N, C-alpha and C positions, 0 to 999 in steps of 0.2 A: 504493499499499499504506499501511497505518496500523498501526504497531506502538506499543503503549504499554508503556513500561518504567518501573518504579520501582526506584530504586537507593538502599538504605539510608535510606528515608523515615521520618521521625518527624514528627508533627503534635501540637503542645502548645497548650493553651489555658490563660489565666489565669482560674481559677474562684473566686479569692479575693475578699475585700472590698477596698475602696479602700486601707485602712490595712495590709492583710496579704496578700501574694500567695500563691496556692495553684495551683502548675503541675500540670495534669493532662495526661497523654499519651493522646490519642484513638487514635493508632496508633503503633507503635514498631518502627523497624528493618525496614521492609517492603522485601523484594525480590521483584519480580514482573514477568513478562513476558507480554503477551497479544498474540497475532499476529492480523493481519487475517483475519476470517472465523470466528474462534472463537466459541463460545457458552460463557460462563463464568457459573456461579452462585456468589454470595458468601454463605456461610452464617455463622450466629453468633447468639448470643442478643442480646437488647436490651443496647445499650451496649457491644458488642463491637468496634465501630468500623466497621461496615459502610458507613454512610452517609458518614462521614468519607473512607473509602477511595474511594467513588465520586466524591465531590467533588474529591478530589485528581486522579483520573484525568481528570475533566472539565475541569480547570483552573479550577474555581470557588473553590478555596482553595489557598493556597500551603503547602508544607511548612516546618516549622521547621528541618529539617535533611534533607539528601539532595536527590535530583533526581527529577522526573517528566518524562519525555520522551514526546513524540509524534513517532514516527521519530527524528530527530536534533535536534528542537526542545525546548529546555528551556522548559516552560510557565511557570515562575516568572520567567524572564528575558525573556519575550515583550514586545516593545514594544506600547504601547497601540494603535498605528495598525494593527498586524497581528492584534489579537485577534478582531475581527469575522470575519476571513478563516478563522481557526483554529475559531472556534466553529461556523461552518458545516459543519465536518467532523463535528460531533457532533449527535445528537438525544438529548434528555434528558427523562425523566419523573420528577419528584420525588413524594414521598408525597402531599402536599397538592395537589389540583387547582388550577390557575392559570387557570381559565376567567374571562373577563369576562362577567358575567351578562347585561348589557344588550347584548351583541353576539351575532349569530347564530353558529352553529357554523362556518359558512364563514368569517366574519370572524375568529373566534378562531384558526382555523388559518392563514388568509392573513396574519395580523399577523406571523408569522415571516418570511414571503417578502417582505413590504413593508419589514421592517427591513433585509433584505438588498438592497433596491432591485431586486426582481425585476419585470420588465415585466408589465403588466396581462394580456396574453394568456397568459403562462406561468402566472400565478396562476389564471386561470380554467381552465386545463387541469389544473394540478397538484393543486389542492384536491379536486375530485371524484375524481381518480385515487387519492389517499391515502385518502379516505373509502371508496372501492371495495375498496381493499386490507384495510381493517379491517372490511368488511361493512356499512358505514353510508352508502352513497351517497344515500339518500333523507332524510338528516337535515340537509342542508346549511342549510336556511332555518329550522331549529328553533333554540331557545334552550337553553342548558345545563340550566336548571331543567325542561325538557320531556323529558329523557331519563333513563334509569335509571342507577344507579351503575356497572354493567357497561358500558353504552354510553358513559358519560363517560369511563371508562378508555381505551376504544377510540378516542374522540375525542382524547385526550391523546396516544395513540400516533400517530394520523394527523397530529397537529401535529408530532411528534418526527421522522417520516419524510418529511414533505412536501418537504423539501429534498434528498432522497436522501443522507442522511449515511452516512459510512463507518462510524461507531460509534454505537451505540444504548446508552445507560446508563439503567437503570431501577431505581428504589428502591421495593421492596415493592408491586408493581403489584396484587397479589391480596389484600392485607391485609384489606379490608373487603368482600370478594365471597363469594358462596356458591360451593360446590365446583364446580357445573357451569359457572358463569360464569368462574371462576378457571381451569379447565381449558380453556376456549375462548381465554382470553388467552394461556396458555402455548402452545397450538398455534399461535396467530397469531404469537407471537414466534418459534417454531421455524420457521415459514414464511418470515418476514422474514429470519432468519438463513440459510436455504437460498438466499435471493436474493442472498447475498453480504455482508450487513451483520454486523459484529461486534456481538454482544449481550452485555452485562455487566449481571447482574441480582442485586441483593440480595433475599433471600427468607427467610421462615420455612416455606414450603410444602415440607417435605421429601419428603412422599409424591409430589409432582409431580416433584421432582428425581430421585427414584429411578426414576420411569417414563421420563423423557426421557434420562437417562444421558449427561449432558454433563460437561465439566470442572467440578470443585467445589474452590473455595478457601474454607477455614474459618477463621474468626478467633475468638480468644478473648482478652479483655483487651487488644485492640489489636495482637495478634501473630498471624501466620500459623501455625496448628498443623497445617494439612493442605492438600495441593494435589495432587488426584487427577485424573489425565488422563481424557478422555472414554472411557467404556465399560470402565474398569479397576477398577470398584469394585462392591461388592454394596450392600446396602440401607443406608441412613443411619439410625441410630437417635437 
């Protein structure tokens, strides 16, 4: 089981000049618990703190105050030697694609498995399987510039799930996609969640959130102003 718990979490950044500090809180006093197998949308306007919240939950950034726990593990206090082991429990897709342009799609996905010292036989089996899940089994030998934006997002998802993570964290996956492609991505994420993976996703796509009816956490100015459980809300305006 993988439970994420945030206890009174605040993250501050120094946005001032060298001679004058200006401390800005990206998120403030966040208390949140996400259980294994949940699908959680994180909503909020630009600058509300969505990306910072995701990075805290992924262990990519440390809180200024408070604790972020994965089960009973305090991510901020995790020894460096244990970080690769914990990272394998996550699949992460950030807003900017991280494809290596001169590598095939197969190699772009396999790189995460090679970093985890997976045997070659397992890589050869797992990469086509991940591509099959996202509906791109025949693209393994193509290059990133040879696929569409929607297909590239699917490749990012394949790379995120290839190690069978317990938790999938995604930041605005539909931001630059047309409605049909965005809906395909949403349905794919719903299917991944049905297979048992926790899905935590920041999005502006309120219309899709209304249709899927999952848990919704809403941020404003770095604070949680709403946390509505699955199926218990009407349309979000």
